[in-house]
C-alpha positions in Angstrom: -9.1 -12.0 -15.7 -10.8 -10.6 -13.0 -9.8 -8.5 -9.9 -10.1 -10.2 -6.8 -9.3 -8.0 -3.5 -10.1 -10.9 -1.2 -6.6 -12.0 -2.0 -5.0 -9.0 -0.5 -7.7 -8.6 2.6 -6.5 -12.1 3.4 -3.5 -10.3 4.7 -5.0 -7.6 6.2 -3.2 -7.9 9.7 0.2 -7.6 7.9 -1.0 -4.6 5.8 -2.3 -2.9 9.2 0.9 -3.6 10.9 2.7 -2.0 8.0 0.2 1.1 8.2 0.9 1.5 11.9 4.6 1.9 10.8 4.1 4.3 8.1 2.2 6.5 10.6 4.3 6.6 13.7 7.4 7.3 11.2 5.6 9.7 9.4 4.4 11.5 12.4 8.3 11.1 14.3 9.8 12.5 11.2 7.5 15.2 10.8 8.1 16.7 14.2 11.8 16.3 14.2 11.9 18.0 10.9 9.5 21.1 12.0 11.6 21.3 15.1 14.8 21.3 13.1 13.5 23.4 10.2 12.5 26.1 12.8 15.8 26.0 14.2 17.4 26.4 11.1 15.0 29.2 10.4 15.6 31.2 13.3 19.4 30.8 13.1 19.9 31.9 9.5 17.4 34.8 10.6 19.4 36.0 13.8 22.5 34.1 13.6 26.2 35.8 12.1 26.5 35.7 8.8 28.7 32.9 8.2 26.3 30.5 9.8 23.6 32.0 7.7 25.8 31.3 4.2 26.2 27.6 5.6 22.8 26.8 6.5 21.7 28.6 3.3 24.0 25.8 1.5 22.7 22.9 3.4 18.9 24.0 2.4 20.0 24.5 -1.0 21.6 20.9 -1.3 18.9 18.9 0.3 16.1 20.9 -1.6 18.3 20.4 -5.0 18.5 16.8 -4.6 16.1 14.0 -4.7 15.1 12.5 -1.6 15.8 8.9 -3.0 19.5 10.0 -3.7 19.7 11.5 -0.2 18.4 8.2 1.5 20.8 5.8 -0.6 23.8 8.2 0.2 22.9 7.8 4.0 21.7 4.0 4.1 24.4 2.4 1.6 27.0 5.2 1.7 27.4 5.7 5.5 29.3 2.9 6.4 31.9 4.1 4.3 32.4 7.1 6.6 31.4 5.0 9.9 28.0 5.5 9.9 26.0 2.0 9.8 22.2 2.7 10.4 19.5 0.2 10.5 16.6 0.6 7.9 13.9 2.5 10.4 16.8 4.8 12.1 18.0 5.8 8.7 14.5 6.3 7.4 13.9 8.6 10.3 16.9 10.6 9.9 16.6 10.8 6.1 13.2 12.3 6.1 14.1 14.5 9.2 16.9 16.1 7.0 14.9 16.3 4.0 12.0 17.8 5.8 13.7 20.3 7.6 14.9 22.1 4.7 11.7 22.5 3.2 10.1 23.6 6.9 12.9 26.0 7.6 12.1 27.7 4.2 8.4 28.1 5.1 9.6 29.3 8.7 11.6 32.0 6.9 8.9 33.0 4.7 6.6 33.1 7.7 9.3 35.4 9.9 9.5 37.8 6.8 5.8 38.0 6.5 5.4 39.6 9.9 5.0 43.4 9.6 8.5 45.1 11.1 6.2 47.2 13.0 5.4 44.5 15.5 8.8 43.7 16.0 9.8 47.5 16.9 6.7 47.5 19.2 8.0 44.8 21.3 12.0 46.1 21.1 10.3 49.4 22.4 8.7 47.8 25.8 12.1 46.2 26.5 11.4 42.5 25.3 14.5 40.8 24.8 15.4 38.7 21.2 14.1 35.5 22.8 10.8 37.1 24.3 10.2 38.4 20.7 10.5 35.2 19.2 8.6 33.3 21.6 6.0 35.9 22.0 5.3 37.9 18.9 7.0 36.0 15.8 6.0 32.2 16.7 2.4 33.0 17.4 2.0 35.1 14.6 3.7 32.9 12.0 2.1 29.9 13.1 -1.1 31.3 12.0 0.3 32.4 8.8 2.2 29.5 7.7 -0.1 26.4 8.9 -1.4 25.8 5.3 2.0 25.5 4.0 3.4 23.2 7.2 0.2 21.0 6.4 0.9 20.5 2.8 4.7 19.7 3.6 3.6 17.0 6.1 1.5 15.4 3.4 4.3 15.2 1.3 6.5 13.6 3.7 3.7 11.5 4.6 3.8 9.9 0.4 7.5 10.1 0.6 7.5 7.2 3.2 6.8 5.1 0.2 10.7 5.6 -0.9 11.5 4.0 2.5 10.9 0.7 0.9 13.9 0.7 -1.1 16.4 0.3 2.2 13.7 -2.4 3.6 11.6 -0.5 6.0 8.7 -2.5 6.9 6.3 0.4 5.8 3.2 0.3 3.7 4.7 0.1 0.4 7.1 -2.7 1.2 4.5 -4.7 2.5 1.7 -4.5 0.2 3.9 -4.6 -3.0 5.6 -7.8 -1.6 2.2 -9.3 -1.1 1.2 -8.1 -4.7 4.3 -10.1 -5.9 4.0 -13.3 -3.7 0.3 -13.7 -4.6 0.4 -12.6 -8.2 -2.3 -9.2 -7.4 -0.4 -6.6 -8.5 -3.4 -4.3 -9.3 -5.6 -5.6 -6.3 -2.3 -4.5 -4.1 -1.3 -1.1 -5.9 -5.1 0.0 -5.8 -5.4 -0.9 -2.1 -2.2 1.1 -1.5 -3.5 4.0 -3.3 -6.6 3.8 -1.4 -4.4 3.9 2.1 -2.5 7.1 0.9 -5.4 8.7 -0.2 -7.1 8.1 3.0 -4.2 9.3 4.8 -3.8 12.4 2.8 -7.7 13.6 3.1 -7.6 12.9 7.0 -4.3 14.9 7.1 -5.9 17.6 5.1 -9.2 17.8 7.0 -7.1 17.8 10.4 -5.0 21.1 9.0 -8.4 23.0 7.8 -10.0 22.4 11.5 -6.8 23.5 12.9 -6.3 26.5 10.7 -10.3 27.4 11.6 -9.6 27.5 15.1 -6.5 29.6 14.8 -8.2 31.8 12.8 -10.8 32.5 15.3 -8.1 33.0 18.0 -6.6 35.2 15.8 -9.7 37.3 15.3 -10.2 37.3 19.1 -6.9 38.9 19.7 
């Protein structure tokens, strides 16, 4: 029995459509997760104690449970509390919540890594808390945590494969269906692995490029 990739290549338009769905869902969910994660980290650092404890519980619950279970509860359990979502919105919300917990910890570590003297100096010249966050903490933290952010973004990209369980028409669902229909499981899974590998390599390269440019800026200032 020989491997014949032409069987899968015949479905290339369908695969490319699914590939595009994977890309835009990943990008949108990652952006939303980064924003939500930053808000959570900032509130934990500067908010009242009760809010810090509440957000800490949120982070621990999300990080302590598999994404698969979270997605199941959101999509299949949501209707029991009046929350009925289509597959793509459910996938976006699920990935945003899941990613935000990890991004918040990255940002929290970034805040903690900034020397206290920088903040004290900013306070001495009369900067408000908002100005300190915007002008001091965020720029310095971005340089410190960029590698971790890129790594987490790559992890989220691979987690898009789990969205197939709620019938989101992304790469894993479509390629897997083609493999089942054509009895070409090895060819389909090999092509799927190559697509994800290419995405990981491109993402890593872009991350290293951004880190290099930010490092130049850091040394320049």
